[in-house]
N, C-alpha and C positions, 0 to 999 in steps of 0.2 A: 837962204833956204831954197831948195829946188824941189818941185813936185814932179815926179815922173813915174812911168810904168815900172813896177817892181821887176827885178831880175833874180835869178837863182842866188846870186851872190848877196842879195839883201836878206835872205832867210835868217842868217845868224843875228840880224838886228830885229827882225819881225818876231822871232820866237820869244825873246824875253819880254817884249811888250805884251804879247798875248798872255804869257804865263803870269805876268804881274796883274793883268786884269782878272785872270782866273783866281789867283790866290788872294787878292786884296780888295776887289771891287765887285759891285753888282752890275757892272757894264756888260758882262757876259754871264750867263747862268750855267756855264759849264763848271765842273769842279776838278777836272783832271788836267794837270799840266802836260805839255807835249814836248817833243824833241824836234830838232831841226828836220829830221826825215819826215815827220808828220806835217810840218808847215810847208816843206818843199812839195809834198804830194798834194796838199791843199792848194798851193799856188799854181801848180801845174794843172790841176783839175779846173780851177777857176778860169785860167787863161785858155785852156783847151775848149771850155764851154763858151768862150767869147766874152767873158766878163772881166772887167778891169780890176787890177789890184794896183793901187797907187801908193807910192812911198814919199814921205817928206824926208829929205836928206839935208843934213848940215855938214858940209865937208870940213868945217873948222873943228869938228869933233871927230877926228880921224879914228879914234878908238871905237866909237859907236855912232856912225853917221846917220843911221835911220832913227828919226825922232818920232815918227808916226806912220800909220798906214790906213788905207781906206779901201773898201770894195763894195760892190753890190752884186746881187744875184737874184734869182727868181723869188717872188713873193710867196707863191704857192705853186705846186707842181702841175696844176691843171691848165689846159690850153687857154681857157678863158681869161687867165691872169697874165698872158704873155706880154702885155704892154705895161706891166707893173713890176717894179723892182724894190727890194728891201736892201738897205745899206748898213754898213758897220764902219765905225771910225774908232781907232785906238791911238792914243798919244802916250809916249814915254812919260813916266811919272815926273821926271825932273823938267819936262817941257810943257806941262799942262798950264793953261792960263796965259800962254804967250801967243795965241792966235793960230797955232799949228792945226788944231782940229777944224777951225773955221776955214782955213785955207784949203785943207784937204776936202772938206765938204763942198766948197765952191767948185773945186776942180772935178769932183765926182758928179755934181749936179750938171756941170757943163758937158761932161762925157755922156751922161744919161740922155741929155737933150740931143746931143749930136747923134746918138745912136737911135733916136726916135722913140724913146720910151715916153709914156704918157703920165705915169704917176710914180713917185718915189715914196716909200713907206719907211717910217722910223718906228721901231718898237723899243721903248726905253723904260728902264725901271722908273716907276712913277715918283719915287723919292729923289730922283736925280734931277732936281730943278735946274741946275746949271746947264746940263745937256738939253733939257727941254727949252730953256731960254735961248740958247744958241740956235736951235732948230727954228724957233719962232722968229728970231731975227733974220733968218735966211728964207722966210716965207712959208714955213710949215705951219699947219694948223692942227690943233688937237681935235681928234675925231672919235676917240673912244678910250675907255678904261676897262681893263679886265682885272678885277680884283682877285688876289690870291691865286694866280695861275702858275706861279713859280715859287721855288724855295732855294735859299742859299744862306749859309751862315746861321742855320737854325731858325730862320724867319720866313713867313710867307711874303711873297713879293707881288705887288700890283704892276701890271704892264700898261703903260700909256702908249696909245697909238697916235701917231701924227702922220700927216701926209702933205706932199707938195705936188701940185699939178704942174707938170713940166711944160705942157703946151696947151694951146686952146683949140687944137684941131679936132674936128669930128672924126669918128671912126671911118676909115676908108679902106676896108679890105672886103673882098667879096663875101666873106662870111656873114656880115651884117645884112647884105642884100639877100643872100641865099636863105637866111633864116625867115625872111618875110615873104618869100615866094611860095 
């Protein structure tokens, strides 16, 4: 398995993974499936904004080589959150439990560190203990629970918040000094 930056040619592999998560899981709280044009626009927007989209590719599966993908983007839209990112990881249903998600997460964490981000946030369906355990093994800590903030499949969903501090650096941008002058 290879993990690399996604390309436009990977979209036909990304789309069914996304749609499977929409239709069958609470990994994403969207309810509308999308087409390749939607995912291509999403990929282009992410990359144009400077955020990575990584794919896990298994070339031995020539018919469907993309077995998972991961990305991160802004946690919130306000300037004060610019050092924090939120991530997403999706793995093709026939590849779950084989370490693909964890490998994508490690690569994504490495990328966020290299880009100088301070914190990575995970927002996970609180009932998804498997995902929460993987995150905890990678150093994330549970920091909050938002009860009944979402709904899917006719049920209220609780959102678990986890975070990973990516560095131990003090804030060193003029804004902190300017705020105290």
